[in-house]
N, C-alpha and C positions, 0 to 999 in steps of 0.2 A: 911488228915488235915480238909477237909470241914465239915465232921460230928462233929468235935469238937468246931465248931464256932457257938456259939448262940447269941452273942452279941459282940459289940465292944471291950469289956473288955477282952474277950477271945482273940481277935486278937492282943490286945497289949503285950500279954505273949509270942508272938511268936518270934523266931529269923528271921534274914533276910532270911536265907536259907529256913526256914519253910514257910515264906511269899511268896517266889517265887514259892515253890511248890503248895502253896494254890492258886496262880494266875492260873497255869495250870489246876488244877481241877476245879476252878470255871469257865473257859472258857469251859471245857468239859460239865459241869453241865448245863450252859446256852445254848449250842448248842443242848443238848439232848431235853431240854424243848421247845425251839423255833421251833426245827424240828418237834415237835409233835403239838404244840399249835399255831404256827405263832407268829409273833411278830417283835420287832426291834432287829436285830442281830449284824450288824456291828458296830453300834455305842457303843453297850454295850461291845462286845469284845475289843474295842479300849480304854475303860476306866477302865479296871480291876486294874492295878497297881495303877492309880490315885486313885480310891475309896478305896482301901487298904490303900495307904499312908494317905489320909484324915482322915480315922477313926483310924489310928494309932496315929496321932498327935493331933486331935482335939477330943473333947468329946461332942457327941450328947446324949441326946437332949439339953443340956445346950448350946453348941456352934450350931449356925444355919447354915446349909448348904442349899442353894437354888439351885437346878439343873435347869438350863434353858431348856425349851421344856420338858424335864423329861422323855423321852423315854429311856435315858441312864441310869437309876436307877436300874436296876436289880441287879447289883453288890451290890449296897448300900442296897437294900432290903434283899438280902441274909445275908450281914454282921450285919443286925440289927434285926435278929430273925425271918426272914421270908423265911428261906431256903426251908422248906417243903411247906409252902404256895405258893412258886413259882411254884409249880407244877400245880396249878389251874390258872395260868396267863392268863388273858383276857377271862376267862370262865365266865359265868353267876354266880354271888355271889361268884366268886373267886377273886384273887388278881388283882389289876389293873396294867396296863402297864405303869403308870404314877405315880408321888408322890401324895399321899392322905392323908390329915391330920386326916381324920377319921380312917385310916388304922393303923397308927403308930404315936406316939409322936415324932418319929426321922425324920418324914416327916413334915417340918416346914411349908411348903408353897405349895399349889397345882399349878402345871404347866402342861402345855399341848401345848401352843403355844410359839413361839420363842420370845426372845429378852426382856423377862420381869424380869429377874433374878436380875439384877444390881439394878433395881428401888426397888425391894422388900427387897434385902439385905440392901441396903442404908436406907430404910425406918425403918428396924428392928434396925440398928445400930443407928439411930437417936433416936428412942424410948428408946433404951438402955441407951444412954446417958442422956436423959431427966430424966429417973428414977434413974440414978446413979447405974447401974447394972454393971457387969463385964463378958463378954463372947465374943466371936469371931463371926463375920458375914462374911459368905463366899458366894460369887456367883460363880457358874461353868458354863461358857458360851462357846458355840463353836464358831469357826471363821465364820461359815454361819451365825448364829444368830446375830453376830456382825454387819452385813449389815442392821439390822433392824433399823429404826430410833429412836425407843424408847430406844435401847441399847446406841446409840450415845448421845442421850439427858441425859441419867443416867450417863454415863461417864463423860460428861461435868459438871454435877452437883455435882457428887461424887468427882471429882478431885479438884473442887473449895472449897468444904465443909471442906476439912482436916480432915474429919471423920475416925476413925479407921475402916477400913473394907478391905476385900481381894477379888480381881477378879481374878478367874484362867480362863485363856483363853486356852481352850483345842483346839488346833490347829491341825486339820487332814486334812485340805485342802478341805474338802467337807462339804455340808450340806446334802441334798438328791441328788442333781446332783453336779458335780464339781463346786466349788465356782468361781465367777467372779467379776469383778469391782475393783475399785481403793483400797478398803481396803484389798482385797485379795493380790494386788500388794505390798502394805504396809508390809503385813505379810510375803510375799515371801522374801522380803529384810531382815526382821528380823530373818528369818530362816537362814541366812548367818553369824549371828553373832558368833555362836560356832566355826565356821572354822576360822573366822577373828581373834577371841580372842586367839585361840591357835597359830595362825601364828604370831601375835603380841608378845606373850611371848617369842617364839622361837627367833625371830629377836632381841629383846631387849637384851636377855642373850648373844647373839653372840657379839653384838655392845659393851656391857659393858666390854668384855674382851680385847677390843682393847686399848693399853696403851695411856695415855694422853688424846686423843680425845673422847674416849669412851662416857663419861658422857655429855659433850656438844652435840654430835651428837644425843644422845638419846632425850635431850631437844628439839632440833630442829625437830627431827621426831615426837615427842609427839605433838608439835604444829600443824605440817602438819596432823598428825593422827586425831586431834580433828575437823579440817576443813573437812577431808574426812569422818569422822564419820557421820557428819550431812548429807552428800550425800549418803553414802553407807548403813548405818544402822540407820534408822529413829525411833529408840526406842524413840527418842526425843519427837515424837507425844504423847506418853503417859506421858512422864515425864514434857512435857511443860503444859499439862493441870492439872497437879498436883498430878500425880501418881508416886510412886517409882516402877520403872520397874525391875523385876527379872527374868532372864532367857536369851535365851531359855534353857528349861531343858528337858532331854530325858523323855518322859511320860511313858516309859517301863523300866525304871531304878529306882527300888524301893528306894535304897540308896540315889540317887541324889534327888528324890522327897521329901523323908523325911527330908533330910538336908535343902532344900530350903523352905520347909514348916515351919521347926523349925525356920529358920531365919526370915521368914516373921512375926512370933509372936513378934519379938524383934523391928519391925521397926513401927515408929509413922506415922499416916495418912493413906491415902488410897494406897494400894499396887496392882499392876497387876503382877501376875506370868504367864509367857508365857511358856506353856506345849506343847510339840510335841508329838503328838500320831498318831498311824496308825489305821484307820477304818478297822475292821475286824481282827485285829491282832490275830494270832495263828490259823486261819482257812484260809488256802491259797486260796480257791475258793472266800471267802468273800473279802479277801485282794485285789484280782484282780478285783473283781465286787462289790465294796462297794455300788454303787447306787442300784443294784439290790437286796442287802441283807440289804438295809436300814430298810424296813419293808417287811416281807416276810410271805407268806402262808406256812403251814406246807411243809417240804421239805426232800428229801433224803440226809443224811449228806455225804455219799461217793461220790455222784455226783453232789450234790447242786441243782439238779432239783426238781422242786414241785412235790409233791405227786399227786396232782389232776391237770390235764391239764387246763390251763387258756382258757376260752371261751371268744368269743367276747363280748365286753362291750361298755357302752356308751361313754366312753373316746375315745376308738379307732375309733368308728363310727364319732365322732365329728372330730377328726383329719383327717381322710380320706376325709370327706366331705369339710373340710376347704381347703384342698389342691386342691380339684376339683374346688371349687369356685375361689381360688386365681388364677388359672390358666387362668381364664377368666376376671378377675378383678385386675388390678395391683394396685389398691388403698388398697386392703385388707393386713393388717398387723397383726401379732400375738405377743402378750406380755405375758411373764410368769414371776412369782415370784419364781424362782428356782424350778419349777415342771414341766419341760417339759415332761418327762417320764410319770408322774402320770396324767397329764392333756391330753395326746395322741399328743403332739406337736413334738416329736423326728423326725418324717418324714418330717414334715413341715420345721423344721430348715435345714434338708438336701436339700430339694427341693428349698427353698427360703431363704438362709441365710441372704441376705441383708434385708429381710423383716421380720426377727424374732429377738425379743429382750428379752433375759434372764436378768432380772435387779436384781436379787438376792432376798433374803427374805425381801421384801420391797413392800407390798400390796398397801400402800398408794401412794407410787410413781408410781407404775404400773397403777393405775387408774388416777392419775393426769397426767401423761405422755400420757396416751391414749386420755384424753381430749384435750391435746395440739395438739396431731396428728390429732384428728378428725376436731378441729378448723382449721388445715392447710390443710384440703381437703382429709384425708385419712380415711380408715374405720377399725379402731383398734378392734381386737377381743381379749377378755382378760378372759381366763379361769381360775378361782380360786376356791378352794374348799369352799363350803358354810360356813364352821365355820371360815374360813380365810377372806372371804369377809367382816366379821364383823369389821376387822382391817381398812378397807377402806370405812367405812361408810360415813364420812365426805367428802371424795372426790366424792363419788357417788352422793351426795346432791349438794355440792358447785360448783364443778367443771363440772360434766356431766349434772345433771338434771336442774339445774337452766338456764344452757345456752342451754338445749335441743339438746345436741351433739350427733351424731350418733355413740355412743360407744356401742359395742355388749358385754354384760356382761354374760358369761357363767358360771354358778353356778353348778359346779361338786361336787359329794358327797353329793348332796341334800338329806335330809330325814335322816333316821337312817342308820349309817354306821357300827355299831356293836361293835366290840372288843376295839376299841380305847376310848369308853366311852364318858363321859360329855363334854369334851373340843372339841370333834370332831364330835359329832352327829350335822347334818344339819337341825335342825328343826325350826330354827327362820328366815329363809331367806324370806319366802312368806311374813311373817308379817312386817319384818322391811323394805322391799322393797315396800310393797303396799301403806304404808302411804306417799311415796315420789311422789310429782306431776311429770308429763311428762314421767314416765316410762312405758314401755309396758313389761307386766310380762307373760311369757308363760311356759309351761311345756309339754313335749311330752309323748305320751302314749306309744311309742315304737320307735325303731331305725329309720323307715322311716319317722315318724313325727319330729324327731330331725333334720333329714337332710332337710326336708320341712321348718322347723322353721328357720334353719340357712340360707337357700336361701331367705327367707321372710325378715329376719332381715337385711340382706346385702343390700336389695333393699329398705328398708323402709326410711332411712335417718332420724331416730329418736333414742333416747336411748332405748335399748332393753335388757331384762334380761330373759335368758332362764336357767331353772333349770332342771336337771336330776340326777338321783341317781347313787351310785356306783354299779358297776356289769351290768349284762345283762338284757335282756327283761324278762317279765313274761312269763309264758308257752303258754297263749292263742295267737293265730295268727289273726291279723285283716286283713280282706279283704278289708275293705273300709278306704280310705285316701283322704278326701275332701281337696280341695285347701285352704291353710291358707290365711285368710282374716282377717284384723285388727278387734279385738273385736268380732269375730264370734266363737260360739262354734260349737259343732258337735253332732247331735242327732244319736246316734249309734244304738239305738233300741227303737221303738215306744212302748208305754204301757199306761194302764189306771189306775192301782192301786197305783202306788207309783213312785216317781221320785228320781233316784240317781243321784246325780251330783257330779262327781269326777274330780280329776286333776292328771296329771303325771302318775306315775306307778300304782296308784289306779284305774285308768280306766279300766285296765285288770282285776283287782279284781271285779269290779263292773259287768262287762260283764259275768264273771263266775258265780256270785251270780245270775244274771238275768237268766242265761241259766239253772242253777241248780234248780231254784225255780219255773219255768214255768212248767205245765200250771196253776198250783195253784196260783201263784201270777204274775200278768202281770206288769212286771217292765219297766219304761222307763229310758234309760241310756243316760245321757249327759256327753261327754266329754268336759268340760269347756273350755279346751285349754288357754284361756286368763284368769287369775285372774284379770288382768287389761289391757284394759278396759273390763269389764264384759259384757257379751251379754245379757242384761236385757230383750230384747224382747222375745227371745226363752225361757229363764228360766221362765219368768211370764207366758207365755202360758203353760208351763209344770205344773208348780206350781197350776195354776187355775184349771187344768184338773184332777189331782191327789188328790190334797189337802193334800198329804202325801210326805214329803221331807226328804231325807238322803244326807249328804254330807260326802265325804271320802277324805282324804288328808294325805300325809306323811309329816306332819308338825305340828306345835303348834296350839292348838285350838284357842288361842287369836290372833287375827289379820290376820289370814289367810283365806282359803275359807269359813270355817264355819261362821266367823265373817261377812265376806262379804254378804253371803246369808242371815244372820239374819238381818243386816242392810238393805238389799234390801227389805225383807218382811215387816219391819217396815215403811221404806220409801214408799213403795207403799201402805201401809195400808191393806195388805191382811189379811183376817180374817179367822177363823176357820181352822188353818194349824196346822198339827202335824209335828214337825221338831226333827230329831235326828242327831247329828253330831258325825263322827268318826275322831278323831285327837288326838295328844298326850297333856296331860294335862299341867297345869302351874307348871312345875318343870324340874329339869335337869334329863336326861335319862341316866342310868347306862349302863355299858358295858355287852355285851352278844351277841349271835347271832341275827341277824336281826329278824328271824322268832320267837325266843324266846320273844324278847321284843314286837313284834307285838301282840303276844298271851297275854302277861301280860296286855297290854293296850287296848285289846279288838279290834285290827285292823286286826286280821286274818279273814279269810273267814267265818269260822264256827260261831264265835263270831257275826260277822255282820248279818249273815243269822238268828241267833237266835233272834237278836233284831228286825229284820225285821218281822218275824213270831209273836213275841210279839205285835209289833205295829199293824199288821193286826188284830189280834185276839182281841184286845182292842177296836179297831175302829169298828169291826163288832158286838160287844155286844150292 
């Protein structure tokens, strides 16, 4: 069946039986591709029937379907003419793992972070109404994303607006980790509705058969039922804010899905359809381990085991060191926004359950709560991915920095992360944190320095940002690890010809370059350690000695290390300086392997060496 589907129009010609067969073929196809390329598996296996039903009932690109987060759109891509292109999933110049408007007109809105779909769909619906056009606007959002404040804000506005739009709540009881919190409890109660409704109908039929008293008894029971319904089945939450609530419906029953979607098109105003799905559906190993298969590296389908053994990474080192520190300091607490596994906190939760807080997908709340805990005398440590820290920017400024509170903000997945592309690359954090007063901004050159920086941060009693990359250390091994002192850089190698000022993972690259170019070029290597406060004394001494400066960073050119050094040179009125900076340009970086992207933008070792040789040659003429 799969080979016959080149557009949603082909899908609409199929019988229900053929669509069920197609569902199985799509699951097998996605498993095959993800097992080779890596990607988001469990979420895509869970929405196969839902995606088929949506494209059977609605007409894209005229109708607009906004997929929240967007990592569950592999089925949508297959059904909208990208079946063969999916084989290039997440590869350089291949198809993206998220919706991209420049990839297909059936992708109506770019998504990559959670909780944005309802706002976008409502915006489209309001624009449609102003222009007096006629099409459907649908937001597909998971129960995990519903914990994000933006989703609640949008629900509040959409319900009040009376605008025609549909929110499909894809309820699989999971985000990346199992969902927690009050909204999850609400949805747990809603999931009982199906059983409740069936029982209610059966009881009503039996009582109506009783002579004379049957109908009066039913009326009394209905009054009692309405009261109980408020307690047992709080679908009223959605209805009370203005939505027509439909469901719950079995998200793997195509006939039920199509029926309820058809019904929704006849209802005026905002509608919420509650769909129950199973993450990892059809692949038993993923069904049992949905968190493991949320995002996976290439794996063996038969066993579920990764094809390449996972090596030690920065997240694991962070988690282990935090446990060590917490054993000696009862004030240390850890906060995660539904990412305990990804940020290395799983073992911390087991060791200190009373000092571990998973607050769901709610980065703003995570940082705001951390500020409250710090104000009350605790030492909160908040690891969040770089691209997700963007969502808590106001809290970093307003709640933490203005009050100068000792919150330790650990920025995981900093720099280029690779295959997830623009929405997940962590290239902006150095720039957006640097302009905030009171922050100490550090980046380690290796695992040992991350441990040292954590220890330093815990004892500083000031706001600290520590950023580190995805994955493991660079190949070079550092023998020297000087004590971390506030605002002090580290001179790793003395030199007289050129100064390389590097930060984080790029320090190792600077050392490799220095070793490979000697004795031809005598390079001084500075591990800046602190982007803020900058060690101006040592950097000035080095610049005045060599008069040739290179900066290397795994971040954006604007606002980061390159900008800091340029500003410093101007501020100090240093003349006759040759300066070359290696960083990412003022653009969003596409998906691909980290080493491929570094080569494209000239941050690989060979490109930097070539530029150094040019710089020396020009200066010697």
